[in-house]
C-alpha positions as CSV (number, residue, x, y, z in Angstrom):
1,X,24.8,-7.6,-3.5
2,X,23.0,-5.1,-1.4
3,X,24.8,-2.2,-3.0
4,X,24.1,-3.7,-6.5
5,X,20.4,-4.0,-5.9
6,X,20.2,-0.5,-4.4
7,X,22.0,1.0,-7.4
8,X,19.7,-0.9,-9.7
9,X,16.7,0.3,-7.9
10,X,17.9,3.9,-8.1
11,X,18.6,3.6,-11.7
12,X,15.1,2.2,-12.3
13,X,13.6,5.1,-10.3
14,X,15.4,7.6,-12.6
15,X,14.9,6.1,-16.1
16,X,12.6,3.1,-15.7
17,X,12.0,2.6,-19.4
18,X,15.7,2.8,-20.2
19,X,17.0,0.4,-17.6
20,X,14.1,-2.0,-17.8
21,X,15.4,-3.0,-21.2
22,X,19.2,-3.1,-20.5
23,X,19.2,-6.2,-18.4
24,X,17.6,-9.6,-18.0
25,X,15.9,-8.9,-14.7
26,X,14.8,-12.6,-14.4
27,X,18.3,-13.3,-12.9
28,X,17.1,-11.4,-9.8
29,X,14.2,-13.5,-8.9
30,X,16.2,-15.9,-6.8
31,X,17.4,-12.9,-4.7
32,X,13.8,-12.7,-3.4
33,X,14.8,-15.6,-1.1
34,X,17.9,-13.8,0.2
35,X,18.5,-13.9,4.0
36,X,19.4,-10.1,3.7
37,X,16.1,-8.2,4.1
38,X,17.4,-5.2,2.2
39,X,18.4,-7.3,-0.7
40,X,15.0,-8.7,-0.8
41,X,13.4,-5.3,-0.5
42,X,15.5,-3.7,-3.3
43,X,14.9,-6.8,-5.5
44,X,11.1,-6.8,-4.9
45,X,10.9,-3.2,-5.7
46,X,13.0,-3.4,-8.7
47,X,10.9,-6.2,-10.0
48,X,7.7,-4.3,-9.3
49,X,9.2,-1.4,-11.4
50,X,10.3,-3.6,-14.2
51,X,7.0,-5.3,-14.5
52,X,5.1,-2.0,-14.2
53,X,3.1,-3.1,-11.1
54,X,0.4,-0.7,-10.0
55,X,0.4,0.2,-6.2
56,X,-2.2,-2.5,-5.4
57,X,-0.3,-5.2,-7.1
58,X,3.0,-4.0,-5.6
59,X,1.6,-4.2,-2.1
60,X,0.2,-7.6,-2.6
61,X,3.6,-8.8,-4.0
62,X,5.5,-7.3,-1.2
63,X,3.2,-8.9,1.4
64,X,4.1,-12.3,-0.2
65,X,7.9,-11.6,0.0
66,X,7.8,-10.2,3.6
67,X,6.1,-11.3,6.7
68,X,4.7,-8.8,9.3
69,X,8.0,-8.7,11.3
């Protein structure tokens, strides 16, 4: 799962407009509760890219997903 979300993140970084439309990203939302921190990180960053969050919104979103640890 970690490898999958890492690959998805890298694809989105390269061609966001293309890969945003190729998949139903809503299936990733439950992964934001994963026990694996890296799965949560990749998923959150993918969803930030898919929804075209600006930096301020992205940081706010990430703060909700991760605690200070």
